[in-house]
C-alpha positions, 0 to 999 in steps of 0.5 A: 500500500502506498504510504500516502493512501488514506484509510478512514476508520470509523470511531464512535466512542461511548460517552454515556458514562462521561460527566457533562463538561468541557474536555480536551481531546488528545491522542497518542500511540501509547507504551503499554509497558509504561502505564499507557504513557505516550511511547511514540511522538507523532509527527504533527503540526498541531499542539502537544501537551507536556506529557506528549499527547497530540491535541485534537480538539476541545470537546463539550459534553452536555 
């Protein structure tokens, strides 16, 4: 497969147990042997938290 080819995978999280409020949505490829801390830094142009999580968006749950 060509590296530039994009595969879009649907993602529908279950937020029914999350309290309403404002959240910061961030992603990382985690290292399971290090308590799920970011294990690989993503090559993005976006903002990154001090812990290494790539910020995707602010999210409001009502």
